[in-house]
C-alpha positions as CSV (number, residue, x, y, z in Angstrom):
1,M,0.0,0.0,0.0
2,K,2.9,2.4,0.8
3,F,4.2,1.9,-2.7
4,L,0.9,2.8,-4.3
5,Q,0.6,5.9,-2.1
6,R,4.1,7.0,-3.2
7,W,3.1,6.7,-6.9
8,Q,-0.1,8.6,-6.3
9,S,1.7,11.4,-4.6
10,L,4.1,11.6,-7.6
11,I,1.2,11.8,-10.0
12,I,-0.4,14.5,-7.9
13,A,2.9,16.5,-7.6
14,C,3.3,16.4,-11.4
15,L,-0.3,17.3,-12.1
16,L,-0.1,20.3,-9.7
17,S,3.3,21.5,-11.0
18,F,2.5,21.2,-14.7
19,G,-1.0,22.5,-14.1
20,F,0.5,25.7,-12.8
21,A,3.1,25.7,-15.6
22,T,0.3,25.4,-18.2
23,G,-1.7,28.2,-16.6
24,G,1.3,30.5,-16.7
25,A,2.0,29.5,-20.3
26,L,-1.6,30.3,-21.3
27,L,-1.3,33.7,-19.6
28,T,1.9,34.4,-21.5
29,N,0.9,36.4,-24.6
30,L,3.8,37.3,-26.8
31,D,2.0,39.9,-28.9
32,S,3.1,43.1,-30.6
33,W,3.0,44.9,-27.2
34,Y,5.7,42.5,-25.9
35,F,7.8,42.6,-29.0
36,N,7.8,46.4,-29.0
37,L,9.2,46.6,-25.5
38,N,12.8,47.7,-25.2
39,Q,14.6,44.7,-23.6
40,P,18.0,44.6,-21.9
41,S,20.8,43.3,-24.0
42,W,21.4,40.4,-21.7
43,K,17.9,39.0,-22.0
44,P,17.9,35.3,-23.0
45,P,16.2,34.4,-26.3
46,D,12.4,34.0,-26.0
47,A,12.8,30.3,-26.9
48,A,15.0,29.7,-23.8
49,F,12.2,30.6,-21.4
50,G,10.1,27.6,-22.2
51,L,13.0,25.2,-21.6
52,I,14.0,27.0,-18.4
53,W,10.4,26.9,-17.0
54,S,9.9,23.3,-18.0
55,L,13.0,22.3,-16.0
56,I,12.0,24.4,-13.0
57,F,8.5,23.0,-12.9
58,S,9.9,19.5,-13.3
59,F,12.2,20.2,-10.3
60,C,9.2,21.6,-8.4
61,A,7.2,18.4,-9.0
62,A,10.2,16.2,-7.9
63,A,10.8,18.5,-4.8
64,G,7.1,18.4,-3.9
65,W,7.0,14.6,-4.1
66,L,10.2,14.2,-2.1
67,S,9.1,16.6,0.7
68,W,5.6,15.0,0.9
69,N,7.1,11.5,1.2
70,S,9.9,12.6,3.6
71,A,7.7,14.6,5.9
72,K,7.6,13.2,9.4
73,L,4.5,15.1,10.4
74,Q,1.2,15.2,8.6
75,Q,0.9,18.9,9.3
76,S,4.2,19.5,7.5
77,K,2.8,17.8,4.4
78,Y,-0.1,20.3,4.3
79,V,2.2,23.3,5.0
80,Y,4.3,22.2,2.0
81,L,1.3,21.7,-0.2
82,L,-0.1,25.1,0.7
83,L,3.3,26.8,0.0
84,Y,3.5,25.0,-3.4
85,I,0.0,26.1,-4.3
86,L,0.8,29.7,-3.2
87,S,4.0,29.7,-5.3
88,G,2.1,28.4,-8.3
89,V,-0.7,31.0,-7.9
90,L,1.9,33.8,-7.5
91,N,3.8,32.6,-10.5
92,A,0.6,32.6,-12.7
93,T,-0.3,36.1,-11.2
94,W,3.1,37.4,-12.4
95,S,2.3,36.2,-16.0
96,F,-1.2,37.8,-15.8
97,L,0.2,41.2,-14.6
98,Y,3.0,41.3,-17.2
99,F,1.5,39.7,-20.3
100,Q,-2.3,40.2,-19.9
101,L,-2.5,43.6,-18.1
102,H,0.7,44.8,-19.8
103,R,2.0,46.1,-16.4
104,P,5.6,45.1,-15.9
105,D,5.7,47.6,-13.0
106,W,3.1,45.7,-11.1
107,A,4.7,42.4,-12.0
108,L,8.0,43.6,-10.6
109,W,6.3,44.2,-7.2
110,E,4.8,40.8,-7.5
111,C,8.3,39.2,-7.7
112,L,8.8,39.9,-4.0
113,P,6.0,37.6,-2.7
114,L,6.8,35.0,-5.3
115,G,10.5,34.9,-4.3
116,L,9.5,34.8,-0.7
117,S,7.1,31.9,-1.3
118,V,9.9,29.8,-2.8
119,L,12.3,30.8,-0.1
120,A,9.7,29.7,2.5
121,L,9.5,26.4,0.7
122,I,13.3,25.9,0.8
123,I,13.5,26.8,4.5
124,C,10.4,24.9,5.7
125,Q,11.4,21.7,3.8
126,W,15.0,21.7,5.0
127,K,14.4,19.4,8.0
128,D,12.5,16.8,5.9
129,S,14.3,16.8,2.6
130,K,17.5,18.6,1.8
131,L,17.3,17.2,-1.8
132,A,13.9,18.8,-2.3
133,C,15.4,22.1,-1.1
134,L,18.3,21.9,-3.5
135,L,15.9,21.2,-6.4
136,L,14.1,24.5,-5.6
137,V,17.3,26.6,-5.7
138,P,17.2,27.0,-9.5
139,Y,13.6,28.3,-9.1
140,F,14.6,30.9,-6.6
141,V,17.7,31.9,-8.7
142,W,15.5,32.2,-11.8
143,I,13.0,34.4,-10.0
144,C,15.9,36.7,-9.0
145,V,17.1,36.8,-12.6
146,A,13.5,37.3,-13.9
147,A,13.1,40.1,-11.4
148,A,16.3,41.8,-12.6
149,L,15.1,41.4,-16.2
150,N,11.7,42.8,-15.2
151,W,13.3,45.7,-13.4
152,Q,15.4,46.6,-16.5
153,T,12.4,46.4,-18.7
154,V,10.5,48.8,-16.5
155,I,13.4,51.2,-16.5
156,L,14.0,50.9,-20.3
157,N,10.3,51.5,-21.1
158,G,9.4,54.2,-18.5
159,F,6.7,52.3,-16.6
């Protein structure tokens, strides 16, 4: 029975992670508004973003599964689940603010709670799964890079 539960939790972790990834992708509208923005010279090519986010959400699914199955307390499992959901919602919110509302300035402010939600996951999971925490480090680093890119876009375009 334990084996079956572990596989079920892996499926749930993947569905949640890639569900949020799909939601964010659907909110990402690369239209004429986006292509007319002045971008920093160090911005990666647009094609790289899909690969980067696919890796990050794969790491998130693995980290969620590891922390869920490593948690010694049932309460910890639900705290992790809520933090993952919060992070996913904040991630999708960033895409909505930036690409749908065309408000990179608001999206920039939203990077703070998003980054803090990932940092909270890393800190909270440390006692149960250090590997899960390490899998989330690229997510946190990428949010910092994305925030710097977002900030430069705000400056270059006078938002």
